[in-house]
C-alpha positions in Angstrom: 0.0 0.0 0.0 1.4 3.4 -1.0 1.8 6.3 1.5 -0.9 8.3 -0.3 -3.3 5.3 0.0 -2.5 5.1 3.7 -3.2 8.8 4.1 -6.6 8.5 2.2 -7.7 5.5 4.3 -6.8 7.2 7.6 -9.2 10.1 6.8 -12.4 8.1 7.3 -13.9 4.6 7.5 -13.6 3.2 4.0 -16.6 0.9 4.3 -18.1 1.4 0.8 -21.7 0.9 2.0 -22.0 2.4 5.5 -25.2 1.3 7.3 -27.5 4.2 8.0 -25.8 6.4 5.4 -29.1 7.7 4.0 -30.4 8.5 7.5 -27.1 10.4 8.1 -27.8 12.3 4.8 -31.2 13.2 6.0 -29.6 14.8 9.1 -27.1 16.8 7.0 -29.9 17.9 4.6 -31.8 19.4 7.7 -28.8 21.6 8.4 -28.5 22.8 4.8 -32.2 23.5 4.5 -32.3 25.6 7.7 -29.2 27.7 6.7 -30.7 28.4 3.3 -34.1 29.2 4.7 -32.5 31.6 7.2 -30.9 33.6 4.4 -34.3 34.5 2.9 -36.9 34.2 5.6 -36.0 37.6 7.2 -37.1 39.5 4.0 -40.8 39.2 4.7 -40.3 39.8 8.4 -38.5 43.1 7.8 -41.6 45.4 8.0 -42.7 43.9 11.3 -39.2 44.0 12.7 -38.9 47.6 11.7 -42.1 48.6 13.4 -40.9 46.9 16.7 -37.2 47.7 16.9 -37.3 51.0 14.9 -33.9 50.7 13.3 -32.4 53.4 11.1 -32.1 52.7 7.3 -28.5 51.8 7.7 -29.2 49.6 10.7 -31.9 47.8 8.7 -29.5 47.1 5.8 -27.0 45.6 8.3 -29.7 43.5 9.9 -30.4 42.1 6.4 -26.9 41.7 5.1 -24.6 40.9 8.0 -25.6 37.2 8.1 -24.5 36.6 4.5 -21.4 38.8 4.9 -20.1 36.7 7.8 -21.0 33.4 6.2 -19.2 34.4 3.0 -16.2 35.6 4.9 -15.8 32.5 7.1 -16.7 29.5 4.8 -13.2 28.8 3.6 -11.8 29.1 7.2 -14.5 26.9 8.7 -14.1 24.3 6.0 -10.5 24.1 6.7 -11.1 24.0 10.5 -13.4 21.0 10.0 -10.5 19.3 8.1 -8.3 19.8 11.1 -10.5 19.2 14.2 -13.2 16.9 12.7 -16.2 17.7 10.5 -18.7 16.0 12.8 -17.4 17.9 15.9 -17.6 21.2 14.0 -21.1 20.5 12.6 -22.6 19.5 16.0 -20.9 22.4 17.8 -22.2 24.8 15.1 -25.7 23.3 15.3 -25.9 23.9 19.1 -24.6 27.5 18.6 -27.1 28.1 15.7 -30.0 27.1 18.0 -28.8 29.2 20.9 -28.2 32.3 18.8 -31.5 31.9 17.1 -33.1 32.6 20.5 -31.0 35.8 20.7 -32.3 36.8 17.3 -36.0 36.1 18.2 -35.9 38.2 21.4 -33.6 41.0 20.3 -35.0 44.3 21.7 -32.7 46.8 20.0 -31.3 47.2 16.5 -27.8 46.8 17.8 -28.6 43.5 19.5 -30.2 42.3 16.3 -27.2 43.1 14.2 -24.9 41.3 16.6 -27.2 38.3 16.8 -27.4 38.1 13.0 -23.6 38.2 12.8 -23.3 35.4 15.4 -25.8 33.4 13.4 -23.6 33.8 10.3 -20.6 32.5 12.3 -22.6 29.4 13.3 -24.0 29.0 9.7 -20.5 29.1 8.3 -19.6 26.0 10.4 -22.6 24.0 9.0 -22.5 24.3 5.3 -19.0 23.1 4.3 -19.1 20.4 7.0 -22.3 18.9 5.5 -20.8 18.6 2.0 -17.5 17.3 3.3 -19.2 14.6 5.4 -21.2 13.5 2.3 -17.8 13.1 0.6 -16.7 10.8 3.4 -19.9 8.9 4.0 -20.6 7.9 0.3 -17.6 6.2 -1.2 -19.6 4.9 -4.2 -19.4 7.8 -6.7 -22.9 7.0 -8.1 -24.5 7.1 -4.7 -22.5 10.2 -3.9 -23.9 11.9 -6.9 -27.4 11.2 -5.7 -26.5 12.4 -2.2 -25.0 15.6 -3.6 -28.1 16.0 -5.7 -30.3 15.8 -2.7 -28.0 18.3 -0.8 -28.0 20.7 -3.7 -31.7 20.5 -4.1 -32.3 21.3 -0.5 -29.9 24.3 -0.7 -31.8 25.6 -3.7 -35.2 24.7 -2.3 -34.4 26.4 1.1 -33.9 29.8 -0.6 -37.3 29.4 -2.3 -39.1 27.9 0.7 -37.9 30.7 3.0 -40.6 33.2 1.8 -43.3 30.5 2.1 -42.3 29.6 5.7 -41.9 33.3 6.6 -45.3 34.2 5.1 -47.1 31.4 6.9 -45.5 32.2 10.3 -46.0 36.0 10.0 -49.7 35.5 9.3 -50.1 33.5 12.5 -47.2 34.6 14.9 -44.9 37.5 15.8 -41.7 38.1 13.7 -39.4 36.3 16.2 -41.1 33.0 15.2 -39.1 32.9 12.0 -36.0 32.3 14.2 -37.5 30.0 16.8 -38.3 27.3 14.1 -34.6 26.6 14.1 -34.7 25.1 17.6 -36.5 21.8 17.1 -34.7 21.2 13.8 -31.3 21.8 15.4 -32.3 19.5 18.4 -33.1 16.7 16.0 -29.8 17.3 14.1 -27.7 17.1 17.2 -29.4 14.1 18.8 -29.5 12.0 15.7 -26.1 13.3 14.4 -24.3 12.1 17.5 -25.3 8.5 16.7 -25.3 8.4 13.0 -22.6 10.7 11.6 -19.1 9.3 11.3 -16.1 11.5 12.3 -13.7 12.4 9.6 -10.7 14.8 9.3 -7.4 15.2 7.6 -4.8 13.5 9.8 -2.0 15.6 8.4 -3.7 18.9 8.0 -1.2 21.0 10.1 -2.0 24.1 12.2 -5.0 26.5 11.5 -3.4 29.8 10.3 -5.2 32.6 12.0 -3.6 35.3 9.7 -5.2 33.5 6.7 -8.5 33.4 8.6 -8.4 37.2 9.1 -7.4 37.9 5.5 -10.1 35.6 4.2 -12.8 37.3 6.4 -11.7 40.9 5.6 -11.3 40.1 1.9 -14.7 38.5 1.4 -16.6 40.9 3.7 -14.9 43.9 1.9 -15.7 42.7 -1.6 -19.3 41.7 -0.8 -20.0 44.9 1.1 -18.6 47.0 -1.8 -20.8 45.2 -4.3 -23.9 45.7 -2.2 -23.1 49.3 -1.3 -22.5 50.1 -5.1 -25.8 48.5 -6.0 -27.7 50.5 -3.3 -26.1 53.9 -3.5 -24.0 53.9 -6.7 -20.2 53.8 -6.9 -18.6 56.2 -4.3 -15.6 56.5 -2.1 -17.1 54.1 0.5 -17.7 51.2 -1.9 -14.4 52.0 -3.6 -12.4 51.9 -0.4 -14.2 48.7 0.7 -13.4 47.0 -2.6 -9.7 48.0 -2.5 -9.3 46.7 1.1 -11.2 43.5 0.2 -9.2 42.9 -3.0 -5.9 43.6 -1.1 -6.8 41.2 1.7 -7.7 38.5 -0.9 -4.5 39.0 -2.8 -2.6 38.7 0.5 -4.6 35.5 1.4 -3.8 33.9 -2.0 0.0 34.8 -1.7 0.1 33.4 1.8 -1.5 30.1 0.8 1.3 29.4 -1.6 4.0 30.0 1.1 2.3 27.8 3.9 3.2 24.2 4.2 -0.4 23.4 5.3 -2.6 26.1 3.6 -6.1 26.9 4.6 -7.0 26.5 0.9 -4.8 24.7 -1.6 -4.7 27.2 -4.5 -3.1 24.6 -6.7 -6.6 23.1 -7.1 -7.5 26.0 -9.4 -4.9 24.9 -11.9 -7.3 22.0 -12.6 -9.4 23.3 -15.6 -12.5 21.2 -14.6 -12.3 22.5 -10.9 -12.0 26.1 -12.0 -14.8 25.7 -14.6 -17.1 24.1 -12.0 -16.5 26.9 -9.5 -17.3 29.6 -12.1 -20.4 27.8 -13.2 -21.5 27.3 -9.6 -21.1 31.0 -8.9 -23.0 32.2 -12.0 -25.8 29.6 -11.7 -26.6 31.0 -8.3 -26.2 34.6 -9.5 -29.0 34.0 -12.0 -31.2 32.1 -9.6 -30.9 34.4 -6.6 -31.2 37.6 -8.5 -34.3 36.4 -10.3 -36.0 35.1 -7.1 -35.2 38.2 -5.2 -36.6 40.6 -7.7 -39.6 38.5 -8.6 -40.5 38.5 -4.9 -40.9 42.3 -5.0 -42.6 42.1 -8.4 -45.2 39.6 -7.2 -45.9 41.6 -3.9 -45.5 45.2 -4.9 -46.4 45.2 -8.6 -49.0 42.4 -8.8 -50.0 43.0 -5.2 -50.1 39.4 -4.0 -50.0 38.8 -0.2 -46.7 37.4 1.3 -47.8 33.8 1.5 -49.2 33.7 -2.1 -46.0 35.4 -3.4 -43.9 32.8 -1.7 -46.0 30.0 -3.1 -45.8 31.5 -6.5 -42.0 31.0 -6.5 -42.1 27.3 -5.7 -41.7 26.1 -9.3 -38.0 27.1 -9.0 -37.6 24.8 -5.9 -39.6 22.0 -7.6 -37.4 22.2 -10.7 -34.2 22.3 -8.7 -35.2 19.3 -6.5 -36.4 17.2 -9.5 -33.3 17.7 -11.6 -30.8 17.6 -8.7 -31.8 14.0 -8.0 -31.0 12.8 -11.6 -28.2 15.2 -12.6 -25.4 12.8 -11.8 -27.1 10.1 -13.9 -27.5 12.5 -16.8 -23.8 13.6 -16.5 -22.6 10.0 -16.8 -24.9 9.1 -19.7 -24.2 12.2 -21.8 -21.3 14.3 -20.4 -20.5 16.6 -17.6 -20.0 19.6 -19.9 -23.3 19.0 -21.8 -25.3 18.9 -18.5 -23.6 21.9 -16.9 -23.6 24.0 -20.1 -27.2 22.9 -20.8 -28.3 23.9 -17.3 -26.6 27.3 -17.6 -28.2 27.9 -21.0 -31.7 26.9 -19.6 -31.3 29.5 -16.9 -30.1 32.1 -19.5 -33.1 31.3 -21.8 -35.6 31.7 -18.9 -34.1 35.0 -18.0 -34.3 36.1 -21.6 -38.0 35.3 -21.7 -38.5 37.6 -18.7 -37.4 40.6 -20.9 -41.0 40.7 -22.2 -42.9 40.7 -18.9 -45.2 43.6 -17.9 -47.2 44.6 -14.8 -50.2 42.4 -15.9 -48.2 39.4 -17.2 -50.1 36.2 -16.2 -48.7 33.6 -13.8 -48.3 30.8 -16.4 -45.4 32.6 -18.1 -43.8 33.5 -14.7 -44.3 30.1 -13.3 -42.9 28.4 -16.4 -39.8 30.7 -16.4 -39.2 29.9 -12.7 -39.6 26.2 -13.4 -37.0 26.3 -16.2 -34.6 28.3 -14.0 -34.9 25.7 -11.3 -34.4 22.8 -13.7 -31.3 24.5 -15.1 -29.9 25.4 -11.7 -30.5 21.9 -10.4 -28.6 20.3 -13.3 -25.7 22.8 -13.2 -25.3 23.3 -9.5 -25.4 19.6 -8.6 -22.9 18.4 -11.2 -20.5 21.2 -10.5 -20.6 20.4 -6.7 -19.9 16.8 -7.6 -17.0 17.8 -9.8 -15.5 20.1 -7.1 -15.6 17.3 -4.5 -14.5 14.6 -6.8 -11.4 16.7 -7.9 -9.7 16.5 -4.5 -8.6 13.7 -2.0 -11.0 13.2 0.8 -8.6 14.8 3.3 -9.3 18.1 1.5 -13.0 17.7 1.3 -13.8 20.5 3.8 -11.7 23.0 1.9 -13.2 22.0 -1.4 -16.7 22.1 0.0 -16.0 25.6 1.3 -14.9 26.7 -2.2 -18.3 25.4 -3.5 -20.2 27.2 -0.7 -18.2 30.4 -1.1 -19.1 30.4 -4.8 -22.8 29.9 -3.7 -22.8 32.8 -1.2 -20.8 35.2 -3.5 -23.1 34.3 -6.4 -26.1 35.1 -4.3 -24.6 38.5 -3.3 -23.5 39.3 -6.8 -26.9 38.3 -8.3 -28.8 40.6 -6.0 -26.2 43.4 -6.2 -25.4 43.4 -9.9 -28.8 42.8 -11.2 -30.1 45.1 -8.4 -27.9 48.0 -9.6 -29.6 47.8 -13.0 -33.1 47.7 -11.5 -32.3 50.5 -9.1 -30.6 52.6 -11.7 -33.6 52.5 -14.1 -36.1 52.8 -11.2 -34.6 56.0 -9.7 -35.0 57.9 -13.0 -38.8 57.6 -13.3 -40.7 60.8 -13.8 -42.7 62.0 -10.7 -46.3 62.9 -11.6 -47.1 66.7 -11.4 -48.1 68.0 -8.0 -46.4 65.4 -5.8 -44.7 67.0 -2.8 -40.8 66.9 -2.9 -40.5 64.8 0.3 -42.9 62.2 -0.9 -41.2 62.1 -4.3 -37.8 61.7 -2.6 -39.1 58.7 -0.6 -40.7 57.2 -3.6 -37.5 57.2 -5.6 -35.7 55.2 -2.9 -37.5 51.9 -3.5 -40.8 50.6 -4.8 -41.8 49.7 -1.2 -41.0 53.2 -0.3 -43.1 54.6 -3.1 -46.1 52.5 -2.1 -45.7 53.6 1.6 -45.1 57.3 0.8 -48.0 57.5 -1.7 -50.5 56.6 1.1 -50.6 60.3 2.2 -51.6 61.6 -1.2 -55.1 62.0 -2.7 -56.5 58.9 -4.5 -55.8 60.1 -8.0 -52.2 61.2 -7.2 -51.5 58.0 -5.3 -52.6 55.9 -8.2 -50.4 57.9 -10.6 -47.3 57.8 -8.4 -47.5 54.1 -7.6 -48.3 53.3 -11.3 -45.2 55.3 -12.5 -43.0 53.6 -9.8 -44.3 50.1 -10.7 -43.7 50.6 -14.5 -40.2 51.9 -13.8 -39.5 48.8 -11.6 -40.8 46.5 -14.3 -38.6 48.2 -16.9 -35.6 47.7 -14.7 -36.5 44.1 -14.1 -36.7 43.5 -17.9 -33.3 45.0 -18.5 -31.7 43.1 -15.5 -33.2 39.9 -16.9 -31.6 40.7 -20.3 -28.2 41.3 -18.7 -28.5 38.1 -16.6 -29.4 36.1 -19.7 -26.3 37.4 -21.5 -24.1 36.5 -18.6 -25.5 33.0 -18.2 -25.5 32.2 -21.9 -21.8 33.3 -22.2 -21.0 31.2 -19.1 -22.7 28.2 -20.8 -20.3 28.6 -23.8 -17.3 29.0 -21.4 -18.4 25.8 -19.4 -18.6 23.9 -22.7 -14.9 24.4 -23.3 -13.6 24.6 -19.7 -15.2 21.2 -18.8 -14.1 19.4 -21.9 -13.2 15.8 -21.0 -14.4 16.2 -17.4 -16.0 13.0 -16.1 -17.7 11.8 -12.8 -16.2 8.8 -11.2 -17.8 5.3 -11.5 -17.7 2.4 -9.1 -16.6 2.2 -5.5 -13.5 4.1 -4.5 -10.6 2.2 -3.1 
């Protein structure tokens, strides 16, 4: 037996068909679903939370964004920590922390407490996501079974984002806003109790020390870049977003340089020399960019333009989750039967075509067109995201599964931030230029140009005819922005489909049981 083989065997139990592996997967999927739901469930609760805590506009942005900022900044570091101390230990510790901090979120009494609680929830969430995917890599040694398991994992990650508004809508119609956090407690209790018994421990036996300087550089870099993107989307390019982007880029450059000099890096940058790995990460990022941007803006379109109640708007977005779940389960089989590049490129192209269709929507567009577009987006995302996650995990030894999982997760989080920010900058740019109807007071006009929600709220003080004119003009501007953003998203996704076709040439998924 070679030394490399000894190293691989020591990472985890090599029993090809571990008893209880599908139950163990169910436990891991619970964690993924909850983290994904928590990223979107707060959106519907924001008006209720604002009324109770009375945050300033800036504080409200931080309450909404700090969770994803912290998760994006810590994913690589936490994936690497799991490789070192044990993925099961990290997952269960993170689950306990996630449950405890959820209580702090639910009962926060000031905006400052809420911001801190959301940040701590992000730290706990960052321990869960890479650990779940890395454990799948170590529980399922048969590549075909692993493809199915990753498909289920990917489907739940995609479904969670779409299910969040549905869950939030239901809870907010029956309970107070804190209930959207307290639902985490029973799920985390089940995860910990069942996970202790069913999940195997796995780690890299020769991982080396955890480099805290790299952790800091990764956190500063990711938070800096993501904050700059969101700030530029919300308020245009200015000195604040520019400085944040510069600091973030410098920190990420320092992180990459440092990884090449460390004997045991947090993230092995040599992985990116593998064409298939790099292509999979790029496709991952841009698939989620299209999916998250579309779901985010259609949520507003359904509620504020077509005036559907929160629960109905959430249910209207379910075709995306259904499509992602259905194709996620069969994506691995399709990739083996046809080819990895055809499934990934086809999935990206499907998302691109669906976005292109949305360039013709209007305020009164019927649901069949919207539902069909969402279904196609879900189908495309399910194929692309599942196969790319499989490629990323299959490209590395099991000892590096946590780091590779973290790369996949970071692409997911960055894609979500970019989707909302970049497509959002187009929507916002078009929206802010709409012509205010004559006779509308300056303060009402100013509030109306901030956001579509602001326009609906500000118009309430106007006479009926002026109110209808102002809201109608705002809605039409928003729809025009949505059409242009859909076109831009379609162009990016279709170009990425062509790039994936070439980058993933010759890439295959493994067959048979690994030894």
